[in-house]
ROZA-931186 format. One record per residue: x, y, z of N, C-alpha, C in turn; residue number from 1. Coordinates in steps of 0.05 Angstrom, whole numbers, plus 32768, in hexadecimal, padded with zeros to 4 digits. Layout:
<<X Y Z> <X Y Z> <X Y Z> NUM>
...
//
This chain:
<<8012 7FE7 8006> <7FF9 8002 8004> <8012 8014 7FFF> 1>
<<800F 802F 7FE9> <8019 8041 7FEE> <8021 8052 8008> 2>
<<802F 806A 8008> <802B 8078 8027> <8016 808B 8021> 3>
<<8017 8096 8009> <7FF9 80B0 800A> <7FE1 809D 8010> 4>
<<7FDB 8087 8007> <7FC8 8079 8017> <7FC2 8075 8032> 5>
<<7FD6 8072 8039> <7FD3 806E 805A> <7FD7 8088 8071> 6>
<<7FD4 80A8 8056> <7FD7 80BF 806B> <7FBA 80BA 807B> 7>
<<7FA1 80B4 806F> <7F8C 80B6 807C> <7F84 80D7 808F> 8>
<<7F8D 80D9 80A6> <7F8D 80E9 80B8> <7F9C 8104 80B1> 9>
<<7FB5 80FF 80A1> <7FC1 8112 809B> <7FBF 8119 8082> 10>
<<7FB8 8127 8072> <7FB3 812D 8054> <7FC6 8148 804B> 11>
<<7FCF 8156 805F> <7FE1 8164 8058> <7FFE 815A 8056> 12>
<<8002 8141 8069> <8021 8136 8066> <802E 813A 8053> 13>
<<8024 8129 8039> <8032 812A 801E> <803D 8140 8017> 14>
<<802F 8156 8018> <8030 816D 800C> <8044 8182 8016> 15>
<<803F 817E 8031> <804F 8184 8040> <8069 8181 804E> 16>
<<8072 8163 8040> <8082 815A 803E> <8093 8166 802A> 17>
<<8084 8162 8010> <8094 816D 7FF9> <809D 8190 8003> 18>
<<8091 819F 8007> <8095 81B9 800A> <80B1 81BC 801C> 19>
<<80B1 81AD 802F> <80C9 81B3 8044> <80DF 81A3 803B> 20>
<<80E2 818C 8021> <80F4 8179 8014> <80FC 8194 7FFA> 21>
<<80E4 81AC 7FF0> <80ED 81BA 7FE2> <80FF 81D3 7FF0> 22>
<<80F3 81D9 8003> <8107 81EC 8009> <8124 81E1 801A> 23>
<<8124 81CE 8024> <8137 81C0 8030> <814F 81C1 801C> 24>
<<8142 81B8 7FFC> <8153 81B8 7FE9> <815D 81D5 7FE3> 25>
<<814C 81EA 7FE0> <814F 8202 7FDE> <8166 8217 7FEB> 26>
<<815D 8211 800D> <8169 821E 801B> <8185 8212 8019> 27>
<<8181 81F8 8015> <81A7 81E1 8022> <81B4 81EC 8009> 28>
<<81B1 81FF 7FFA> <81C4 8202 7FE7> <81E3 820C 7FF6> 29>
<<81F7 8208 7FFA> <820F 8214 800B> <8216 8232 7FFF> 30>
<<820D 8237 7FE3> <8219 8252 7FE5> <81FA 8267 7FE3> 31>
<<81E7 825E 7FF4> <81D1 826F 7FF5> <81DA 8285 8004> 32>
<<81E4 8284 801D> <81E9 8290 8034> <81FD 82A7 8028> 33>
<<8208 82A1 8015> <8211 82BE 800D> <81FB 82D9 7FFC> 34>
<<81EB 82C2 7FFA> <81DE 82D6 7FEA> <81C5 82E7 7FFD> 35>
<<81C8 82F4 800E> <81B1 82F6 801C> <818E 82F9 8017> 36>
<<818D 830D 8000> <817A 8316 7FF9> <8162 82F9 7FEC> 37>
<<817B 82E4 7FE3> <816A 82D3 7FDF> <8167 82BE 7FEF> 38>
<<8176 82BC 8006> <8177 82B5 8016> <815B 82B3 8031> 39>
<<8151 82D3 8030> <8146 82E1 8039> <8123 82D8 8029> 40>
<<812C 82DE 8017> <810E 82D3 8007> <810A 82BA 8008> 41>
<<811E 82A4 8001> <8113 828A 8009> <8111 8289 8027> 42>
<<8116 8288 803D> <810E 828E 8051> <80EA 8296 8059> 43>
<<80EC 82AB 804F> <80D0 82B6 8051> <80BE 82A8 8045> 44>
<<80BF 8297 8022> <80B2 8286 801C> <80A5 8268 8026> 45>
<<80C1 8261 8035> <80C4 8243 804A> <80AD 824C 805C> 46>
<<80AB 826A 8069> <809D 8265 8087> <807C 8270 807B> 47>
<<807C 827B 8067> <8061 8280 8055> <8055 8264 804F> 48>
<<8066 8257 8041> <8057 823C 8038> <8049 8229 8054> 49>
<<8065 822C 8065> <805A 821F 807F> <8041 8220 8087> 50>
<<803E 823B 808C> <8025 8249 8098> <800D 8242 808E> 51>
<<800B 823A 8073> <7FF0 823C 8064> <7FF7 8224 8060> 52>
<<8007 820C 806C> <8003 81F0 806E> <7FEC 81E8 8086> 53>
<<7FE9 8203 80A1> <7FE3 81F6 80B1> <7FBB 81FA 80AB> 54>
<<7FB3 81E3 80B8> <7F9A 81E3 80B3> <7F86 81F6 80CB> 55>
<<7F8C 8215 80C1> <7F78 8221 80CE> <7F65 8233 80C9> 56>
<<7F4F 8242 80CD> <7F41 8252 80B4> <7F51 8268 80AE> 57>
<<7F4E 826A 8090> <7F58 8279 807C> <7F5D 829D 8086> 58>
<<7F4C 82A0 8099> <7F53 82C1 80AA> <7F6C 82BD 80AF> 59>
<<7F71 82B2 80C7> <7F83 82AA 80D9> <7F9E 82A7 80C8> 60>
<<7F98 8293 80B3> <7FB6 8294 80A0> <7FBB 82B1 8094> 61>
<<7FA8 82B7 8087> <7FA7 82D0 8076> <7FB6 82E5 8086> 62>
<<7FB0 82EC 809B> <7FB7 8304 80B2> <7FCE 82FB 80BB> 63>
<<7FE0 82E9 80C1> <7FFA 82DD 80C9> <8008 82E2 80B2> 64>
<<8000 82D6 809F> <800D 82DC 8089> <8014 82F3 807C> 65>
<<8000 8305 8080> <8005 831F 8077> <801A 8330 8084> 66>
<<800C 8329 80A4> <8025 8336 80B4> <803C 8330 80B3> 67>
<<804C 8319 80AD> <805D 8312 80A9> <8071 831E 808D> 68>
<<805C 831F 807A> <8063 8328 8064> <806C 8347 8067> 69>
<<8058 8358 8074> <805C 8372 8078> <8071 837A 8088> 70>
<<8074 8368 8099> <808B 8371 80B3> <80A9 8359 80AB> 71>
<<80AD 834C 8094> <80C0 8343 8090> <80D5 8354 8083> 72>
<<80EE 834F 808F> <810B 8365 808B> <811C 835F 8076> 73>
<<811B 835F 805C> <8124 8355 8043> <8147 835E 8049> 74>
<<8149 837C 805A> <815D 8378 805E> <816F 837C 8079> 75>
<<816F 8367 8082> <8170 8363 80A2> <818C 836B 80AD> 76>
<<8195 836D 80C2> <81AA 8378 80C3> <81C1 8365 80BE> 77>
<<81DC 8375 80BD> <81ED 8369 80A7> <81F2 8354 80B9> 78>
<<81F4 833B 80B7> <8202 8324 80BE> <821D 8319 80B3> 79>
<<8228 830D 80C3> <8248 82F9 80BA> <8235 82E6 80A8> 80>
<<8243 82DF 80A0> <8244 82BF 8091> <823F 82B0 80A5> 81>
<<824D 82AC 80B6> <824F 8295 80CC> <822F 829A 80DC> 82>
<<8229 82B3 80DC> <8207 82B7 80ED> <81F2 82B3 80D2> 83>
<<81FA 82AF 80C5> <81DA 82AB 80A9> <81EF 8289 80A9> 84>
<<8207 8282 80AF> <8202 825A 80A5> <81F5 824C 80C0> 85>
<<81F5 825D 80E3> <81E2 825A 80F8> <81C7 8253 80EB> 86>
<<81B7 8269 80E4> <819E 826F 80D6> <8197 825C 80C8> 87>
<<81A8 8250 80BC> <81A5 8245 80A3> <819C 822B 80AF> 88>
<<81B0 8220 80CB> <81B2 820E 80D4> <8191 820A 80E7> 89>
<<818D 821D 80EE> <8174 821D 80F6> <815A 8220 80E8> 90>
<<8162 8228 80D4> <814C 8221 80BD> <8147 8202 80B6> 91>
<<8160 81F8 80B3> <8161 81DB 80B2> <815A 81CC 80C2> 92>
<<815D 81D1 80DC> <814D 81C7 80F7> <812D 81C3 80F1> 93>
<<8128 81DD 80EA> <810E 81DE 80EC> <80FB 81C0 80D8> 94>
<<810D 81C8 80C3> <8100 81BC 80A9> <80FF 8199 80B0> 95>
<<8115 8196 80C3> <811B 8178 80C9> <8106 8171 80D2> 96>
<<8102 8185 80EB> <80EE 8180 8102> <80CC 817E 80F8> 97>
<<80C8 8186 80E6> <80AE 8186 80D7> <80B2 816A 80C6> 98>
<<80C4 8165 80B8> <80CE 8148 80AA> <80CE 8132 80C2> 99>
<<80D7 8131 80D3> <80D3 8120 80E8> <80B5 811B 80FA> 100>
<<80A6 8131 80F4> <8089 8135 8101> <807B 8127 80F0> 101>
<<807B 8131 80D2> <8078 8120 80C3> <806F 8105 80C1> 102>
<<808A 80FB 80BE> <808F 80E3 80C9> <807E 80D0 80DE> 103>
<<8086 80DF 80F7> <8073 80D3 8106> <805D 80D4 810A> 104>
<<8051 80E4 8101> <8031 80EC 80FB> <8027 80D2 80E7> 105>
<<8033 80CB 80D6> <8033 80AF 80BB> <8032 8091 80D4> 106>
<<8037 8096 80EB> <8040 807D 80EB> <8034 8081 8109> 107>
<<8024 8096 8112> <8014 8092 8128> <7FFF 80AB 8124> 108>
<<7FEC 8098 8110> <7FCF 80AB 8107> <7FC1 80A1 8117> 109>
<<7FAD 80C0 8116> <7F9A 80C0 812E> <7F83 80D6 8126> 110>
<<7F6C 80D7 8138> <7F59 80F3 8133> <7F67 8107 8135> 111>
<<7F7D 8109 814A> <7F88 811F 8148> <7FA2 812C 8143> 112>
<<7FAE 8114 812C> <7FCA 811C 8117> <7FC8 8132 8107> 113>
<<7FB4 813E 80F8> <7FB3 8153 80EE> <7FC3 8169 8108> 114>
<<7FB3 816A 8119> <7FB3 8188 8132> <7FCF 8188 8131> 115>
<<7FDB 8166 813E> <7FF4 816C 8149> <800C 8170 812C> 116>
<<8008 8165 8118> <8019 8176 8101> <8011 8196 80FF> 117>
<<8004 819E 80FD> <8001 81BB 80F9> <800C 81C6 8116> 118>
<<800B 81C3 812D> <8015 81D0 8140> <803B 81C9 813E> 119>
<<803D 81B2 8137> <8059 81A9 8130> <806B 81BF 811F> 120>
<<805A 81C2 810B> <805D 81D9 80F9> <805A 81F0 80FE> 121>
<<8049 81FF 810A> <804F 8219 811C> <8063 8218 812D> 122>
<<806D 81FF 813B> <807B 820F 8155> <809A 820C 8140> 123>
<<8098 8204 812D> <80B3 81F3 8119> <80C0 8213 810C> 124>
<<80A7 821E 8104> <80A2 8235 80F5> <80C7 824B 80F8> 125>
<<80DA 824B 80E0> <80F1 8256 80E9> <80F4 8272 80EF> 126>
<<80DF 827F 80F3> <80DC 8299 80F8> <80ED 82A3 8115> 127>
<<80FA 82B4 810D> <8107 82D0 8126> <8100 82ED 8128> 128>
<<8101 82EF 813A> <80FB 830A 8140> <810D 831E 8133> 129>
<<811E 8315 812E> <8139 8329 8114> <8127 8325 80FA> 130>
<<811A 831B 80F6> <810F 8315 80D6> <80F7 8325 80D5> 131>
<<80F1 8337 80EA> <80D7 834A 80E3> <80E4 835A 80ED> 132>
<<80D0 8377 80E5> <80CF 8394 80F3> <80D7 8392 8113> 133>
<<80DE 8394 811E> <80DD 8393 813C> <80C1 839A 8144> 134>
<<80B8 83B3 8136> <8095 83C5 8143> <8084 83AD 813F> 135>
<<8086 839D 8124> <8071 8381 8121> <8079 8363 8137> 136>
<<808A 8364 813F> <808B 8346 8151> <807F 8344 8161> 137>
<<8071 8356 8167> <8055 8351 817F> <803A 8344 8179> 138>
<<8038 8354 8163> <801F 8352 814E> <801D 8333 8148> 139>
<<803B 8329 8138> <8040 8313 8132> <803B 82FB 8146> 140>
<<8044 8303 815E> <803D 82EC 816F> <802E 82EB 8177> 141>
<<8017 8304 8176> <7FFF 82FF 8179> <7FEA 82EA 8172> 142>
<<7FEE 82ED 8150> <7FE4 82DB 813F> <7FEB 82BF 8142> 143>
<<8008 82BC 8144> <800E 82A7 8140> <8000 8298 8165> 144>
<<7FFB 82A3 8179> <7FEF 8295 8194> <7FD5 8292 818D> 145>
<<7FC8 82A5 8174> <7FAA 82A1 8175> <7FA9 8283 8167> 146>
<<7FBD 8285 8153> <7FBA 8267 8141> <7FC3 824F 8159> 147>
<<7FD6 8252 8169> <7FCF 823A 817D> <7FBF 823D 8189> 148>
<<7FAF 824C 8197> <7F91 824D 81A5> <7F83 823F 8192> 149>
<<7F7B 8244 8182> <7F6F 8241 816D> <7F73 8217 816B> 150>
<<7F86 8219 815F> <7F92 81F4 8165> <7F92 81E7 817F> 151>
<<7F8F 81EE 8193> <7F8F 81E4 81AE> <7F76 81DE 81B0> 152>
<<7F61 81F5 81AF> <7F41 81F1 81B0> <7F38 81DE 819C> 153>
<<7F3E 81DA 8182> <7F40 81CF 8172> <7F3B 81A9 817E> 154>
<<7F5A 81B0 8189> <7F63 8196 818B> <7F52 8188 81A6> 155>
<<7F4C 8198 81BF> <7F3F 8195 81D3> <7F21 8184 81CF> 156>
<<7F16 8191 81B7> <7EFF 818C 81AC> <7EFB 816D 8195> 157>
<<7F1C 8168 818B> <7F18 814A 817F> <7F0E 8138 818B> 158>
//
């Protein structure tokens, strides 16, 4: 039986795995850390795509993605190559955490599997305060908190 047929409770599992594999390949390029603009845009794309994969009402996703895009700093403070390499490592750890959670969910399917995956994705977002204009960080944390609250309440009701 194919793995796709076994997903049952996690229909986003395959798509999400494809997304993290794609961004893992893009962000895993060794020379990407030397091209700050391309690196920042790729990181933003990853974050937005991960947020869109979370199963919460569209208006919550829309508010959060809009807030992040508006607050995103393409001209982040100058960082050394070593600091960018550390940030890249953090992003790759986030991708690996999501990949591992997808695999875990495939092995431990249940009625709350989708919510567990959504929460894991939300907490693995490689979003750092330095990515955003400082005046917008609090608002984005508030929106993230609302999504966590929504997922928690939804999970309690399942």
